LOTILUM-320734 format. One record per residue (C-alpha): residue number from 1; x negated, y negated, z negated; residue in one letter. Coordinates in nm, 4 decimals, always signed. Layout:
ATOM   num         xx         yy         zz   residuo
ATOM   NUM          X          Y          Z         A
...
end
This chain:
ATOM   num         xx         yy         zz   residuo
ATOM     1    -8.2388    -4.3762    -9.7961         M
ATOM     2    -8.0112    -4.6755    -9.8691         P
ATOM     3    -8.1510    -4.9769   -10.0498         D
ATOM     4    -8.0295    -5.0866   -10.3899         T
ATOM     5    -7.7194    -5.3030   -10.3468         P
ATOM     6    -7.7508    -5.6788   -10.3865         N
ATOM     7    -7.5702    -5.6989   -10.7203         F
ATOM     8    -7.5842    -6.0784   -10.7398         A
ATOM     9    -7.4188    -6.1121   -10.3982         L
ATOM    10    -7.1499    -5.8593   -10.4867         I
ATOM    11    -7.0879    -6.0373   -10.8183         A
ATOM    12    -7.0481    -6.3729   -10.6410         R
ATOM    13    -6.7990    -6.2161   -10.3992         Q
ATOM    14    -6.6005    -6.0716   -10.6912         I
ATOM    15    -6.6091    -6.4090   -10.8697         A
ATOM    16    -6.4864    -6.5912   -10.5598         L
ATOM    17    -6.2050    -6.3418   -10.5168         T
ATOM    18    -6.1014    -6.3754   -10.8811         L
ATOM    19    -6.1190    -6.7548   -10.8678         A
ATOM    20    -5.9011    -6.7683   -10.5553         S
ATOM    21    -5.6421    -6.5327   -10.7041         Q
ATOM    22    -5.6278    -6.6943   -11.0469         E
ATOM    23    -5.7517    -7.0550   -11.0197         P
ATOM    24    -5.6210    -7.1500   -11.3652         A
ATOM    25    -5.8354    -6.8820   -11.5257         R
ATOM    26    -6.1465    -7.0984   -11.5141         G
ATOM    27    -6.5062    -7.0013   -11.4488         G
ATOM    28    -6.6110    -6.6442   -11.3918         V
ATOM    29    -6.9397    -6.5221   -11.5422         D
ATOM    30    -7.1288    -6.4024   -11.2343         V
ATOM    31    -7.4250    -6.2956   -11.4476         G
ATOM    32    -7.2077    -6.0666   -11.6580         A
ATOM    33    -7.0544    -5.9131   -11.3461         I
ATOM    34    -7.4040    -5.8613   -11.2004         T
ATOM    35    -7.5239    -5.6836   -11.5149         E
ATOM    36    -7.2170    -5.4590   -11.5266         Q
ATOM    37    -7.2661    -5.3608   -11.1617         L
ATOM    38    -7.6320    -5.2805   -11.2326         R
ATOM    39    -7.5354    -5.0735   -11.5391         A
ATOM    40    -7.2845    -4.8746   -11.3334         I
ATOM    41    -7.5447    -4.8158   -11.0599         W
ATOM    42    -7.8021    -4.6951   -11.3155         N
ATOM    43    -7.5514    -4.4714   -11.4940         A
ATOM    44    -7.4537    -4.3134   -11.1630         R
ATOM    45    -7.8213    -4.2515   -11.0829         G
ATOM    46    -7.8788    -4.0938   -11.4243         A
ATOM    47    -7.5777    -3.8674   -11.3734         A
ATOM    48    -7.7076    -3.7687   -11.0292         D
ATOM    49    -8.0477    -3.6869   -11.1751         L
ATOM    50    -7.8915    -3.4699   -11.4488         R
ATOM    51    -7.6867    -3.2824   -11.1888         A
ATOM    52    -7.9929    -3.2198   -10.9722         I
ATOM    53    -8.1986    -3.1037   -11.2705         E
ATOM    54    -7.9216    -2.8670   -11.3730         S
ATOM    55    -7.9066    -2.7132   -11.0270         E
ATOM    56    -8.2851    -2.6820   -11.0074         L
ATOM    57    -8.2976    -2.5197   -11.3515         A
ATOM    58    -8.0821    -2.2400   -11.2170         Q
ATOM    59    -8.3369    -2.1760   -10.9399         I
ATOM    60    -8.6291    -2.1524   -11.1783         G
ATOM    61    -8.8594    -2.3961   -11.3544         V
ATOM    62    -9.1880    -2.2962   -11.1926         K
ATOM    63    -9.0463    -2.2781   -10.8415         A
ATOM    64    -8.8909    -2.6233   -10.8620         T
ATOM    65    -9.1270    -2.8323   -11.0813         A
ATOM    66    -9.2792    -3.0306   -10.7944         H
ATOM    67    -8.9441    -3.0714   -10.6206         L
ATOM    68    -8.7825    -3.1962   -10.9448         R
ATOM    69    -9.0571    -3.4559   -10.9932         D
ATOM    70    -9.0277    -3.5743   -10.6343         T
ATOM    71    -8.6484    -3.6046   -10.6487         L
ATOM    72    -8.6643    -3.7758   -10.9876         G
ATOM    73    -8.9090    -4.0338   -10.8560         S
ATOM    74    -8.6944    -4.0956   -10.5497         A
ATOM    75    -8.3822    -4.1518   -10.7613         L
ATOM    76    -8.5661    -4.3811   -11.0033         Q
ATOM    77    -8.6962    -4.5871   -10.7119         A
ATOM    78    -8.3356    -4.6725   -10.6272         L
ATOM    79    -8.3006    -4.8551   -10.9608         D
ATOM    80    -8.5550    -5.1208   -10.8664         R
end
């Protein structure tokens, strides 16, 4: 399973790209970029979890309870 992306590194790369393309723009808030990337990552994970739960609900609650818990834990671990 892939590790959580290095949001700070990605944010610095975005900031460097923006600074080189628009030097007169001034400083770029790397922290704000980092937080937005993290929010997008977490929202995507939440959407994935909802989709999985929806599919499992169609199979049956009792038959999939343990599987749902396991998949939910695995997806939440990606947010660390």
